[in-house]
N, C-alpha and C positions, 0 to 999 in steps of 0.2 A: 549418407549424406558425406561429403567430401571433407578433407582435413581442412581445408580453408573455410568451410562454411561452419563447422565445428568451433574451430578457433575464434572466428568470426562473432559467434554467437556468445562465447566465453568473454571475449572482449566486451563485448556490450554489456554483458551482465556486470563485469569490473568495472566497466564505467558508469553504470546505471544512477550511482549515488552522486555522481558530478553534474548533476542537471543544471546548476546554474554558473559553473565555473566556464569562465572564456577567457581561457589562456593566451587566446590569439587577438584578443582585443576587436572582435567582430561585431561589437556592439550587441551581443546577446543573441545573436542570428543563429550561431553554432557553439553550443556547449558542447562539452566533452561527450555528454550522454547522446546528444543530436548527432555528432560525426560518427560516435561508433555504431548508433541505429543506422545512419546511412550505410555505412561499410558492410553493416550485416545484411539490408535490405539488397545491397547490388550483388552479394554472392548468391543471391536467389535467382537472379538473370538466367545465367547457364542452365539451371536446373528448375526452371519454371513449371516444367510437367510434373513435377512432384510435389507440386501443391495442389491438395487435393480440397476444393470448396464445396463438393458434396459429401464430405465424410460426416457420417449421422451425427456423431458426439458433437462436432464442431457446429453444425446447423443446429443442433438443440441448444446450446449455450448462445449462439450467435444471432441467431433468428430475433427474439425479444430485443435484444439492444440495437438491431438495424431498424426495426419497428420504432423504437424509441428516438432513434436519430431522426427518423424521418417525420414523426411528429413533432419534433424539435424544430426542424424547416418549417414545417405547415404553421406552427405558431407564430415562428420569427416572421413568415411572409404575412400573415393575418395582421401583427405587430410591426408592421413595416416601417412605421412613422419612427421608430426607434433606431432603425439600420441606417449606415453611411451610403451603402448601396445595396443593390440585390443580393451581392456574392457575401454580404457580412449576414445574411440569413440562413445560412449552413456553417456547420460547425466542422470545418476541414482538419482540424488539431485532432478533433476525437475520432474521426474517419481515420486518419493516418495511424493513430495508435492503435485502433480496432484491426485496422492491416496487419501492424507489427505483432499484435497478440494471433491472428490466423498463422503468421509465418512461424513465431514461436511453437506454437501448438502444433503445427504440422511437423517441424523439427523433431519434437519429441515423440510424434507419432511414427516417423521414420526413422528414428534412433533412440528408443527410450532411455537407453542408458545414459543419455546427455542429462536427465533430470537429476541425477544424483552431482553430475558436476557442476550443474547450474547453482544447486545449493551451496556447495563448497567454493564456488567462485564468489558467490556472494558474501559469504563469511569473510573471505580473504580480502575482498574491498572494505568491509566495515573493519577488519582488523587494520588494515593499512590507513584509513581513516583514523583510528584512535591513536596509531603510532604518530601522524603528522600531526594531529590535535596536541598531543605531549609535547612535541618537538616544536609547538607554533607556526608550523608550516601549514600557511592557509587560513591561519586564525584571524576573525577580528573579535575584539572585545571591548565592551563600553559603549557600542554604538548607541545613537540615541534613541530612547525608547526601548532599549534592549537590557537595560541594568545590569551591564556587565555581562550577560549571558553568552554563551558559546556560539557564534556564528563561523561557520566553516564551508570555503571555497564558495561563497555567495549562498549557502543554505541557509535559511532560518532556525533558530534552536530548536522549535517545535518539530520541524521536519527531520534535523540532524536526529532527535531524542528518538522520534517513531522508528526511523531507518534502524537505529542501533536495538531498538528493542526487538525488532523483526531477527536479528542475528542472536540477540542473547535468547531468545525462545528455540532457535533451532539449535543452537549449541546446549541448551538446558535438555533437551530431548536426545540429544546425542549423547550427553553424560549419561542421563537415565536409562537409556538403552543397550550402549554400547558396553562390552567387557573388556578387562584389562586396566589394571590401575593405571601404567602410563600414559595409556590412550586418554582416561579420565582427567588424569594431572594437566597434560597439555591443553585439553579444551577448559578446564579449569582456569588456567592461566589466560587462556583467550578470553574467558568470560570477565575476569576481574580487568581486563584491559579496556574493554568495549564498556563495561559497566562505568568506568572513570568517565569515558566520554560522554556517556548517558547522562550523569550525574553533573558534568559540567553546562550541559544545556539548560538545568533547572526547568525541565519541562515536567509540569505534572502528568500530564497524558501520557508520556514516555514510560514513566513509573506505572501509573496505572496499566498501560499495555502489557507491561510485564505480568503483572499482578492477573489479569484479566485472561492471559494466554497460558500461563503457569495454571491457574484454576481449571480451565479448560482442558488442559493435559492429563491433570490429576483426574478430574470427573469422569473422562471417559475411559480411562484405564481399566481394563477387566481385572480387578482385584476386587478384595473383598470392601463393604463398609467402613468396616474397623481401619483396613489400611487407607482407605481415601481419606477418612478423618483424620488420621496421623499426618498425612502428607499435606493437606489442607491446613492443619494447624501449625507445621512446619513451613509451609509457605507463607501463612499469616504473621509468623514469627521473624522469619526471613523479611517479609515486606516492611514490618515495623520496625526492625533493625536499619534497614536500608533508608526507609523515611527519615529516622531519628537521627541517623549519619549525617544525611545531607540537611537537615535542619540545622544541626550545629556548625556545619562546615560553609553553608552557604546562606547567607542573610536573604539574598534576593529571592531564593527558593521558598523561604520561612516566611518571607511578607506575601509571597503569591498565595502559598498555600493557607495562611491566614485570612487571606480576603475572599477565598473559596469556601473555607469552614465557616467563617463568621457572617459574610455577607451574601452567600450564594452565588457570588460574581464569577462566572468561568473566565471574563473576559470578551464573551461573544453573546452576551444575554441581548443586549439592545439590536444585535445582528438578526438574532432568530426571531426576534419580537418583530420586526421591521418586514422579515421572510413571511413570518405567520400571517401579518397583515395583508401583504401582496396576495398571498394565496387565498386569502378568505374573499378577497375582492375580485380574483380571477382563477376561481377554482375548475373550471373545466378544461381551459387549454393554455392557460397561462399567459405570460406577458412577452414569450420568445426569449431566444439568447441575447440578441442585442439589448433587449429590455431590463434586463436583471439589474444592471449597474443604475441606469436612469430611476428605477422603480426605487430601489434601495434608497437612494438620494431624497427620493420625493418622500419617502416615509421616516427616514432615521437623519435626514440630512447630509448622510456621507455615500457617496457613490463604492460600496465596498461590496465583496462578495460575503454571502451568509456563513460561510465556514461551517458548511453543513451540507454534505452531496445531496442527502436526501431533500432538505427544504430547496435547494437550489433548482433540483430537478422536477419538484412538484410546482415550484413557483415560475420555472420558463415553460412546462409543458403540461402543467394542469393534471387533474387526475388521470387520465388517458395517458400521457406518456410515463408519470409514475409508475402506473400499473404493469408497465411493459418493463420498465428498468427494475422494478422489483422483482417480476417474474424471472428475469435474467439471474439476479443473485439468489433467488428461493431454488431455482434448478441448479445452481452450483452447489448451494448450502446441501440439498437432497442430496447428490450423488456425492459429495465428501462425507457425509454421514454414513450412506452404504456401504462406500468403500472404507468407512473405518470400520464397519461391523465386519467385513470380511477380511481386514489386515492387522485390523487391532493396533494402527499406525494412527494415533491422533493428532501427528503434527499439521497436518495440513487444516484439518478441522480447526485446530487452534490459529493458525496462521489467519485462517478466514474469519474467525471472532474477532481478532485484532486488527483487520484491515475494515471491516465493517465499523468497529468502535473509531477508528481515525477517520473514516469516511463521515463519521457524523461529526465532526470539530474541525478538520483541515479546510483551510480556503482554498478554492480553486484547485480542489484535488482531482477533480474530474478531468482536468487538464493535463496530468501530470503522467509522465512516462511511467514512474515509479507505480503509480496505482495499476497501470494495464499492465505493465510487466509481472506484477505478483498475480493478477487475474490470470495470466498465460501460464504460470507456472500451477497454480491449483487447477485450472482446467487441464494442463498436462500430467499433472499427478493423476488425475482420474483415469486418462488414457495410460499411464504408465501401469497401474495398479490392475487395470483390467487385463493387457497383455500379458503383465508378469503371471497373473491368476492363471489364463490361458496356456500360457507355456507349463505352468506347473501340472495342471492337470492332463497336459500332452505326455509329460514325463511319467507320471504315476499311472 
């Protein structure tokens, strides 16, 4: 890969968390993330021949997701009464994101060393966001309905917290696996910086993401049961201390946690109930993509996304599309687990678990660049690990 394409990929990664920032006033048409993605895609034009669509690992992962996309189109065409026109029946946004995934995976295949650069570039991006949030740059507080929670560069608090949780997990893995006091000390400092931004979002899901990811990291480590128990207890103690600190410092978070524990209300209950009713009435092939919002309005009186990718997929494509979508995720989970057993690196398995958890609660997440970016990183990690193992075997 050329220097320009490598640089443009890292530029895209660095901008991936500015998905809703529109500094040029283009009415949301071109955010920073979209601009960097377009720049990256354009760098592939001179080296189009290096894109291998027939690459077996890529076909293994992408085939079920393309079938799912086709089923969504068929379902939307059947339910065309919900569509404004015929073109509304096809999800061009997800197709574009899948193309972006294919390019990133091909990039890692052609230059495996870029995977680590991608990870560090992402950390640098979240560190920058943390510094900007502490400086009050790009920050919105006290917006209606948000109760003073942190909104950053147009991103809602839950998404900011989720993106911060991924960086926290990566840094925790680095601290646990790297040697050298000063290296650990630097990353501990970055961890504190990012965690302060995460707390400001008052996102229950973000803190739970950290706990889930850390638990996976500990459970998959090849250590004794006693050691696993010790680290899990330490993790529980850390989580309790973190929750206690947030509860005493943030009244809004305390209120949100009280509602969850006392009433069992996640803030999404009615949305999930409406989506479930829609699934029960349209189980085979769903209501189609354009029918999602009208159907939700019919059942709950609000035209809102169900805030759960799995319910959304089931509702719009029925059991047929849902099975292909789950096949895609199952294949990825299977490969990540196999790689973990070969490399003893539980980071990507942990990130996958947290990504799936957030897919179960994030609104409109299937259309977010962030989701498909991290899916490309996870698929790329499989390719990276296989190539690294082959190289080591050749040397031996």
